[in-house]
N, C-alpha and C positions, 0 to 999 in steps of 0.2 A: 154557072158560077160554077169557075174551075180551082180545082184543089190540089197541091204540090206536098204530101206528109214532106215533114222533114229526115233528117239524121234516119234510123232503122225502124220507122214509123212505118205503117202501111194500111194502104185506102182499100178495106173491104167492103163489097156487096152481099148482104146474106140472102141466100137462093130462096126458095118460095119453100111454105110450109105443107104440108098433106092435108087436107082439107076433108079428108076422111081416112078412119081407120081402115087395117088390114081388112076385117069384117064387114065394112060398109056402112060403119058409125062414121052420121058427119059430125066434125069437133067442132062447136062454137067459139066466136074470135077472141073470148074471156079465157075457156081451156089447153087453149092452144102456145106451146112451148117453143120457144125462139128459137128457131137451128141453128145450129153449132157448126154450118157449112155455109161458105160464102165462093164470091170470086174476086181475085187480085182486080183492084180498077186502077191504083198507081202504088210505088214503090219511093221511099226516100234515095236518095245515094248510097249511103250506108253510114254505118258508126265507124268514128276516127277512135285511132288504135292511141295508147299510152306514147308510142313512138310519132302519134301524127300524122300515122298512115288512113287513108280509108279503106273499108273492110264491106267489101260488096258483099249484096244482102243472095242468100240462095232463092229467095223467092220471086218471080216476076209475075207483069201484067198479064192479064188471061190466066194465072194458076187457079185450081179449085185447090183449097186448104181447107179443113180442119181446126177449132178454136176452141181454148177454153168456155163455160157458157155464162160465165161473168167476163172475159173478157173485153179490153179495149173501151173505145168512149162511144156512145151515139153519138153521131151529128145526122142533119138535114140537108140535102144539097138538091136544090131545085124541087124540095118536097117527098124525095124518095130518102129511107132512111142506110147510112151506111155505117161504119165503124173505121176506129183508126187505132190501131192498136200499135205494139211492138211486136218485131218480128219475133222476138221470144216467146209473144204469147202463142204464135200457131204453132200447132201441134202435129199435123204433118200437110203434106202436097198428096193431094191426090190423082194421078194418074189415069 
């Protein structure tokens, strides 16, 4: 399935979660927190301003980003969980 975000929305794939703590304790699936870091898989064309002009997004496909804990909407694409969120929900780009 191919998904193309609209307007200022971004499609993000969460990065893997840590299986162990720093001390070596293995974390069960039920106790894991979902990561707040991910990779941008797709971006929309941008927001339309009040003047009718398209405003391009700051993020691009392939960027590693940080986002809020409860940001975006979860969707499944080919059995893999992704997030669709507005660019405003992205807190930072990791360089």
